C-alpha positions in Angstrom: 0.0 0.0 0.0 1.3 3.4 -1.0 1.8 6.0 1.7 -0.6 8.8 1.7 1.0 12.2 1.2 -0.2 15.7 1.8 1.2 18.9 0.4 0.5 22.2 2.3 1.2 25.7 1.4 1.7 27.9 4.4 3.6 31.1 4.9 5.5 32.1 7.9 7.4 35.3 8.4 11.1 35.0 9.5 10.2 36.0 13.1 7.6 33.3 13.4 10.0 30.4 13.7 8.4 29.2 17.0 4.9 29.2 15.4 6.3 27.2 12.5 7.9 24.7 14.9 4.7 24.4 16.8 2.6 23.8 13.7 4.9 21.1 12.4 4.7 19.4 15.7 0.9 19.5 15.7 0.9 18.0 12.2 3.1 15.2 13.5 0.9 14.5 16.5 -2.0 14.2 14.0 0.0 11.6 12.0 1.4 13.8 9.3 5.2 13.8 9.2 7.2 16.3 7.4 9.3 14.7 4.6 10.4 17.8 2.5 10.0 21.5 2.5 10.4 24.3 -0.1 9.4 27.9 -0.5 6.3 28.0 1.7 5.5 24.4 0.8 5.5 21.3 3.1 5.1 17.7 2.1 4.0 15.3 4.7 3.4 11.5 4.7 0.7 9.9 6.8 1.6 7.4 9.5 1.2 6.6 13.1 1.0 9.9 15.2 4.4 10.6 16.8 5.6 13.4 19.0 8.3 14.8 16.7 9.8 18.1 17.9 10.8 20.4 15.1 13.5 23.0 15.3 14.6 25.7 12.9 18.0 27.3 12.6 19.0 30.3 10.5 22.4 29.8 9.0 24.1 30.4 5.5 27.4 28.7 5.1 29.8 27.2 2.6 29.2 23.6 1.5 32.1 22.3 3.6 31.0 24.2 6.8 27.4 23.1 6.2 28.5 19.4 6.2 30.2 19.9 9.5 27.2 21.8 10.8 24.7 19.1 9.8 27.0 16.4 11.2 27.0 18.2 14.6 23.2 18.0 14.7 23.1 14.3 13.5 25.6 13.5 16.3 23.2 15.1 18.7 20.2 13.0 17.5 18.7 15.4 15.2 17.3 14.4 11.8 17.9 17.0 9.1 14.8 17.6 6.8 16.0 20.2 4.5 16.0 24.0 4.2 13.9 27.0 3.2 16.2 29.8 2.2 18.7 30.1 5.0 16.4 28.2 7.5 17.4 24.6 8.2 14.8 22.2 9.6 15.6 19.4 12.1 13.4 17.0 14.0 13.8 14.7 16.9 11.4 12.2 18.5 10.4 13.5 21.9 11.4 11.3 24.8 10.4 11.8 28.4 11.0 15.2 30.0 11.4 18.6 28.4 11.1 19.3 24.8 14.5 18.9 23.0 16.2 22.1 21.9 19.0 22.7 19.5 20.1 25.7 21.6 19.9 25.3 25.3 21.0 28.8 26.3 19.8 32.2 25.6 23.2 33.4 24.1 23.0 30.7 21.5 19.5 31.6 20.6 20.5 35.2 20.4 23.3 34.3 17.9 20.7 32.6 15.7 18.6 35.8 15.6 21.7 37.9 15.0 22.3 35.8 11.9 18.7 36.3 10.8 19.1 40.1 11.3 22.2 40.1 9.1 20.4 38.2 6.4 17.4 40.5 6.5 19.3 43.8 6.5 22.2 43.1 4.1 20.4 42.9 0.7 18.6 46.2 0.8 21.7 48.6 1.0 23.6 46.4 -1.4 20.8 46.4 -4.0 20.6 50.2 -3.8 24.4 50.6 -4.2 24.2 48.3 -7.4 21.3 50.3 -8.7 23.1 53.7 -8.2 26.3 52.4 -9.7 24.4 51.3 -12.8 22.6 54.6 -13.0 25.9 56.5 -12.8 27.6 54.2 -15.4 24.7 54.4 -17.9 22.9 57.7 -17.3 19.8 58.2 -19.2 19.7 54.6 -20.6 17.1 53.3 -18.2 13.4 53.7 -19.1 11.4 55.6 -16.5 9.2 52.6 -15.7 12.3 50.6 -14.8 13.5 53.2 -12.4 10.1 53.5 -10.8 9.7 49.7 -10.5 13.2 49.3 -9.0 12.8 52.1 -6.5 9.4 50.7 -5.6 10.8 47.2 -5.0 13.6 48.7 -2.9 11.2 50.7 -0.8 8.9 47.7 -0.2 11.9 45.4 0.6 13.3 48.1 3.0 10.0 48.5 4.8 9.6 44.7 5.1 13.2 44.4 6.4 12.6 47.1 8.9 9.5 45.5 10.2 11.1 42.1 10.3 14.1 43.6 12.1 11.9 45.1 14.8 10.1 41.8 15.3 13.4 39.9 15.6 14.8 42.5 17.9 11.8 42.2 20.1 12.4 38.4 20.2 16.0 39.0 21.1 15.0 41.4 23.9 12.7 38.7 25.3 15.6 36.3 25.3 17.8 38.8 27.1 15.2 39.1 29.9 15.5 35.4 30.7 17.7 34.8 33.7 20.1 31.8 33.5 19.4 29.1 35.9 
């Protein structure tokens, strides 16, 4: 008998990593286990309900560094499921006790959000520098609609990056408030 599959399209903002982890766990508890993920798409297979705990980590690395990174998680008992952009998805079957975490201290979690901030805020200034350089090198050769479109995209991306950065900074502030045990 062929396994039943389910494909869902669901959008999460970068600061909603905990909500995404929670949703994936709820799907697993209902018998739908994640097998692959893509841009806002998730593919599940149906099976026995299991308590898989899903964790996301934001990291962009070279291929060699990524293999070491993934091996570190495998050694710690995490199964790697793939990535969406710079977000890597891991899961582990929950045992007795607390929910497993990939980062057990606030400082490590803060590092994750610092990497996310960097990935959100870097493209906007770089794209404007490239645009301005092209405008200077080839003055008057760009149709007005192109300039308007490019500036509009830049403004929208910048607004998105600012909102995302504020949300991530709020999450980071929450982590800073946690007192170490």
